[in-house]
C-alpha positions in Angstrom: 106.0 64.6 148.4 106.7 67.5 150.8 110.2 68.1 149.2 108.6 68.2 145.8 106.0 70.7 147.0 108.7 72.9 148.6 110.7 72.8 145.4 107.7 73.9 143.3 107.2 76.8 145.7 110.8 77.9 146.3 112.4 77.3 142.9 110.6 80.1 141.1 111.6 82.5 143.8 115.3 81.5 143.5 115.2 81.8 139.7 113.3 85.0 139.7 110.6 86.1 137.2 111.6 85.7 133.6 112.2 89.0 131.9 109.4 90.3 129.7 110.0 89.9 126.0 111.2 93.0 124.2 108.5 95.1 122.5 110.0 95.8 119.1 107.2 98.2 118.1 109.1 100.8 120.2 112.2 100.5 118.0 112.0 103.1 115.2 114.9 104.2 113.0 115.3 106.5 110.1 117.0 105.5 106.8 119.4 107.7 104.9 116.6 108.3 102.4 114.2 109.4 105.1 112.0 106.4 105.4 111.1 105.2 108.9 111.7 101.6 109.9 109.7 100.1 112.8 110.8 96.9 114.5 113.8 94.6 114.9 116.6 95.7 112.5 117.6 92.0 112.2 114.1 90.7 111.6 113.8 87.7 109.3 110.8 89.3 107.5 111.5 92.7 106.0 108.4 94.4 104.8 108.4 97.7 102.8 105.1 99.6 102.6 104.5 102.4 100.1 101.8 104.6 101.6 99.8 107.7 101.1 97.8 109.4 103.9 95.0 110.5 101.5 94.5 107.0 100.1 91.4 105.3 101.5 92.8 101.8 100.7 95.8 102.7 102.9 93.5 103.7 105.8 91.5 100.4 105.5 94.8 98.4 105.4 96.1 100.3 108.5 93.0 99.4 110.5 92.8 95.8 109.3 96.5 95.0 109.8 97.2 96.7 113.1 96.3 93.9 115.6 98.4 91.3 113.8 101.1 93.2 112.0 102.0 95.6 114.9 100.5 93.6 117.8 102.2 90.3 116.9 104.6 90.2 113.9 106.5 93.5 114.7 106.2 93.2 118.4 107.8 89.7 118.5 110.8 90.8 116.5 110.1 88.5 113.6 109.1 91.3 111.2 110.1 94.9 110.6 108.3 97.4 108.3 109.9 100.3 106.4 107.4 103.0 105.5 108.1 104.9 102.4 105.9 107.8 101.4 104.2 108.1 98.0 102.4 111.5 98.3 99.5 112.3 95.9 98.6 115.9 96.5 99.3 118.9 98.7 97.0 117.8 101.4 98.8 114.5 101.5 102.2 116.3 101.6 101.0 118.4 104.5 99.8 115.3 106.4 103.2 113.6 105.7 105.1 116.6 107.1 102.8 116.4 110.2 103.5 112.7 110.7 107.2 113.2 110.6 107.4 116.4 112.6 107.7 114.7 116.0 110.7 112.5 114.8 111.0 108.7 115.0 109.5 108.3 118.5 106.3 110.1 117.6 105.9 108.9 114.0 104.1 105.5 114.4 101.3 106.9 116.6 100.8 110.0 114.5 100.8 107.9 111.3 98.2 105.6 112.7 96.0 108.6 113.9 96.2 110.2 110.5 94.7 107.0 108.9 92.1 106.6 111.7 90.8 110.2 111.2 91.3 110.4 107.4 87.6 110.8 106.8 87.7 114.0 108.9 90.8 116.0 108.0 91.1 115.0 104.3 87.7 116.4 103.1 88.3 119.5 105.3 91.7 119.9 103.6 90.2 119.6 100.1 87.5 122.2 100.9 90.0 124.5 102.4 92.1 124.3 99.2 89.0 124.9 97.0 87.9 127.9 99.0 91.4 129.5 99.5 93.3 128.3 96.5 93.3 131.6 94.7 94.4 133.5 97.8 97.2 131.0 98.5 98.8 131.4 95.1 100.8 134.4 96.6 102.1 132.1 99.4 105.4 130.3 99.3 105.1 126.6 99.0 106.1 126.2 102.7 103.4 128.7 103.8 100.8 127.0 101.6 101.5 123.6 103.2 101.3 125.2 106.6 98.0 126.8 105.8 96.6 123.6 104.5 97.7 121.9 107.7 95.9 124.5 109.8 92.7 124.5 107.6 92.4 120.8 107.5 92.8 120.2 111.2 96.1 118.4 110.7 97.9 120.9 113.0 95.4 119.9 115.8 96.6 116.3 115.5 100.2 117.5 116.0 99.2 119.7 118.9 97.5 116.8 120.6 100.8 114.9 120.4 102.7 117.7 122.1 104.1 119.4 118.9 103.8 123.1 119.3 103.5 125.9 116.8 107.2 126.7 116.8 108.1 123.1 116.0 105.4 122.9 113.3 106.7 126.1 111.7 110.2 124.7 111.7 109.0 121.5 110.0 107.2 123.3 107.3 110.2 125.7 106.8 112.6 122.8 106.4 113.3 122.9 102.7 115.8 120.0 102.9 113.2 117.8 104.5 110.5 118.7 102.0 112.9 118.0 99.1 113.8 114.7 100.6 110.1 113.8 100.7 109.7 114.8 97.1 112.6 112.6 96.1 111.3 109.7 98.1 107.8 110.1 96.7 109.1 110.1 93.1 111.2 106.9 93.8 108.2 105.3 95.5 105.8 105.9 92.5 108.4 104.5 90.1 108.7 101.4 92.2 104.9 101.0 92.5 104.5 101.4 88.8 107.2 98.9 88.0 105.7 96.3 90.4 102.1 96.7 89.0 103.0 97.0 85.3 101.2 96.9 83.0 98.5 98.3 85.4 99.2 101.8 86.7 99.6 100.6 90.4 98.6 102.4 93.6 99.0 102.5 97.3 99.3 100.6 99.5 102.0 98.6 97.7 104.4 96.2 99.3 107.8 94.5 99.1 108.5 91.4 101.2 112.1 90.3 101.5 112.9 92.1 98.2 110.0 90.7 96.3 107.4 93.3 95.2 103.6 92.8 95.5 100.9 95.0 94.1 97.1 95.0 94.6 97.1 93.2 98.0 94.7 93.7 100.9 95.7 92.7 104.4 94.4 89.2 104.1 96.6 88.5 101.1 99.6 90.1 102.6 99.3 88.3 105.9 99.5 84.9 104.1 102.8 86.0 102.4 104.2 87.4 105.7 103.4 84.1 107.6 104.9 82.0 104.8 108.1 84.2 105.0 108.4 83.5 108.8 106.3 86.2 110.5 104.9 85.1 113.8 
């Protein structure tokens, strides 16, 4: 009995504490097309999400899915998500530029914050466009997007994440990056329309292991992900 007790006390010390499981939510990569992939590159379940930052359904989905999708499925390494932008308007494009301005490491947190505060900055952005639209017709496209980011409060979100004015200016002046977003958005809307046909389709829209799904809320998507092996 004494030997068994000593073994129970000493053996864990000899073996050492088991290493903490890897948190795959911290692994963020960028595809050649510019999409961001969060999670284990070798995950069994490969989720693609087409999203728009000015879409209220996307904001609801982001809030409803976070605890399980990010907190369990992606964190465990069983699932990865590739986020592809489907921009709808200039305010959306400005928000997308803000989300991406900090690079892969900052992208997930800024993206989540944009959805969480959508009811604040999106109406402000629309009002700013309405009041200043005529004046901004003389601006370049880059300057117009930067002005919308300032007027909507999007720039404040970037500043709170440590992205300064010089970095923001560089992001909005990056014609190649903005062109890549335009190409991605066009491809995204085509994919969304094809998946939802004959309905027009909208965001969020999903692909799970190469199979497209349209018109799903989080409850419906969670069942599909679990059936595919998410855990």
